[in-house]
Every structure is written in structure tokens, then in C-alpha cells.
C-alpha positions in Angstrom: 8.1 -6.9 -2.0 6.2 -8.5 -4.9 7.2 -5.5 -7.1 10.9 -6.3 -6.5 10.3 -9.8 -7.8 8.6 -8.6 -10.9 11.4 -6.1 -11.6 14.0 -8.9 -11.2 12.0 -11.1 -13.5 12.2 -8.5 -16.2 16.0 -8.5 -15.8 16.1 -12.3 -16.1 13.9 -12.2 -19.2 16.4 -10.0 -21.0 19.2 -12.6 -20.4 17.3 -15.7 -21.6 18.2 -17.4 -24.9 15.9 -16.8 -27.8 12.8 -18.8 -27.8 12.7 -19.2 -24.0 9.9 -17.4 -22.3 9.0 -16.9 -18.6 5.3 -16.3 -18.0 3.7 -15.9 -14.5 1.2 -18.7 -13.8 -0.4 -17.3 -10.7 -0.1 -13.8 -9.3 -1.1 -13.4 -5.7 0.3 -9.9 -5.2 -3.2 -8.5 -4.4 -3.9 -11.2 -1.9 -0.6 -10.6 -0.1 -1.1 -6.9 0.0 -4.6 -7.3 1.4 -3.4 -9.8 4.0 -0.6 -7.5 5.2 -3.1 -4.7 5.5 -5.5 -6.8 7.6 -2.7 -8.0 9.9 -1.4 -4.4 10.4 -5.0 -3.2 11.2 -5.6 -6.0 13.6 -2.4 -5.4 15.5 -3.1 -1.7 15.9 -6.7 -2.3 17.0 -5.6 -4.9 19.5 -3.0 -2.6 20.9 -5.5 0.2 21.2 -8.0 -2.0 23.0 -5.4 -3.3 25.4 -4.3 0.2 26.3 -7.9 1.3 26.8 -8.6 -1.7 29.1 -5.5 -0.9 31.1 -6.5 2.8 31.4 -10.0 1.9 32.6 -8.8 -0.7 35.1 -6.0 1.4 36.5 -8.0 4.6 36.4 -5.2 6.8 35.1 -4.0 7.5 31.6 -0.3 7.8 32.6 -0.4 4.5 34.6 -2.1 2.7 31.7 0.4 3.9 29.2 3.4 2.9 31.4 2.0 -0.6 32.0 1.1 -0.9 28.2 4.7 0.0 27.3 5.9 -3.1 29.1 3.6 -5.5 27.2 5.7 -6.0 24.0 
């Protein structure tokens, strides 16, 4: 996502008049990537815990998976 913006910025730089420069002021690409990684991990862990709890309470793996599939 951020890499596409950087590529587009390179294209825009080529079309600017002489003497006009675009310089990035603040690059938060690393922060965005780490945040997306954290969100993805938390969602997967939460889903796994929910399925585990359902399986434990229902006493059957198949029943727990069927009920878990209705959650989303």
C-alpha cells in the first residue's frame, strides 16, 4: 500500500517543472506495517480462542466448528 504511493510519487517527480522538489516529511510506513501485523495476529488469536472455548463447552470438535462458523 505505502509502496504504491512511493512509486506514484516517483512518477509525479518526473513531471514537475525544474526547480520544484517533493520531499517526504514524515514516513510512517514501518508503523503502518507493524500495526497491520498486530491486528492480523490479534484477530487470528481471538478466533482460535473462541473456537477452543466453544469446543470445550460443547464437548465435540465438530459441533464447536459448526457453531464457530456462524460467528462471523
